[in-house]
C-alpha positions as CSV (number, residue, x, y, z in Angstrom):
1,M,-29.0,-11.4,-34.6
2,T,-28.8,-8.0,-36.1
3,D,-26.0,-5.5,-35.9
4,T,-28.1,-3.2,-33.7
5,S,-28.4,-5.6,-30.7
6,V,-27.0,-4.2,-27.5
7,I,-26.6,-6.0,-24.1
8,E,-25.6,-4.0,-21.0
9,Y,-24.3,-4.9,-17.6
10,E,-22.9,-3.1,-14.6
11,M,-19.7,-4.7,-13.2
12,G,-17.5,-4.1,-10.2
13,Y,-14.4,-3.2,-12.2
14,R,-12.4,-0.1,-13.1
15,A,-11.9,0.4,-16.9
16,D,-8.2,-0.4,-16.7
17,E,-8.8,-3.6,-14.7
18,F,-11.5,-4.7,-17.2
19,G,-9.1,-4.1,-20.1
20,N,-6.4,-6.1,-18.4
21,V,-8.6,-9.2,-18.0
22,L,-10.1,-8.8,-21.5
23,N,-6.6,-8.6,-23.1
24,G,-5.2,-11.2,-20.7
25,S,-5.8,-15.0,-20.8
26,F,-9.5,-14.4,-21.8
27,S,-8.3,-13.6,-25.4
28,G,-4.8,-15.1,-25.1
29,E,-3.0,-17.7,-27.1
30,K,-5.1,-20.6,-26.0
31,S,-8.4,-18.7,-26.4
32,P,-10.7,-19.0,-29.4
33,Y,-11.3,-15.2,-29.1
34,R,-9.1,-12.3,-30.3
35,C,-9.4,-8.9,-28.8
36,E,-8.5,-5.7,-30.8
37,G,-8.4,-2.3,-29.2
38,I,-10.4,0.2,-31.2
39,A,-10.2,3.2,-29.0
40,P,-9.8,3.9,-25.2
41,N,-12.3,1.7,-23.4
42,H,-13.5,0.1,-26.8
43,W,-12.6,-3.4,-28.0
44,R,-13.6,-5.6,-30.9
45,I,-13.9,-9.4,-30.2
46,S,-13.7,-11.9,-33.0
47,L,-13.2,-15.6,-33.3
48,A,-9.6,-16.4,-34.1
49,G,-9.1,-15.8,-37.8
50,K,-12.9,-15.5,-38.4
51,T,-15.8,-13.1,-38.2
52,I,-16.3,-10.2,-35.8
53,L,-18.6,-11.2,-33.0
54,L,-19.1,-8.0,-31.0
55,D,-17.7,-4.7,-29.8
56,I,-17.4,-3.9,-26.1
57,Q,-17.4,-0.4,-24.8
58,V,-17.1,0.6,-21.1
59,S,-17.6,3.7,-19.1
60,E,-17.0,4.3,-15.4
61,K,-19.9,5.3,-13.3
62,P,-19.9,6.8,-9.8
63,P,-18.7,4.2,-7.2
64,R,-21.1,2.5,-4.9
65,K,-20.5,3.2,-1.2
66,L,-21.5,0.4,1.2
67,G,-20.5,1.6,4.7
68,L,-16.7,1.9,4.6
69,F,-16.4,0.0,1.3
70,V,-16.2,1.9,-2.0
71,L,-16.8,-0.3,-5.0
72,P,-16.2,0.7,-8.6
73,V,-19.0,0.5,-11.1
74,L,-18.4,0.0,-14.8
75,Q,-21.1,0.2,-17.4
76,V,-20.3,-2.5,-20.0
77,R,-22.1,-2.4,-23.4
78,F,-21.8,-5.4,-25.8
79,H,-22.7,-4.4,-29.4
80,I,-23.6,-7.7,-31.1
81,K,-22.3,-8.0,-34.7
82,H,-22.3,-11.1,-36.8
83,S,-22.9,-14.0,-34.4
84,D,-25.6,-16.6,-33.9
85,E,-27.2,-17.5,-30.5
86,D,-24.8,-20.4,-30.0
87,Q,-21.7,-18.2,-30.5
88,Q,-23.1,-15.6,-28.2
89,A,-23.9,-18.2,-25.5
90,Q,-20.4,-19.6,-25.7
91,F,-18.9,-16.1,-25.6
92,F,-20.9,-15.0,-22.5
93,D,-20.2,-18.3,-20.7
94,R,-16.5,-17.8,-21.1
95,F,-16.7,-14.0,-20.4
96,F,-18.5,-14.4,-17.1
97,K,-16.3,-17.3,-16.0
98,Y,-13.2,-15.2,-16.5
99,F,-14.6,-12.0,-15.1
100,H,-16.1,-13.5,-12.0
101,K,-12.8,-15.3,-11.4
102,G,-11.1,-12.0,-11.7
103,G,-13.1,-10.5,-8.8
104,G,-15.7,-8.5,-10.8
């Protein structure tokens, strides 16, 4: 995988909620991942004590309105760095388990 690969998703989070989940148990003490804040709404994910896997940047989009419900929309961009397909699959498996559990 090259440094220019980008994967994008829209998620039902606000930027602050997303950051809280990402910096919480997703990348906590028992996690194989470490999260480093680079700038507001920009994080770098690496394997504990190893190579950088990817950068994540988010931006809030206009909310979706479904009747009386107003849902946040967050554009999430994953900039793949130095990782192979197995590392990416493991990362995204954990990522989606944690973020779906969090209500996104």
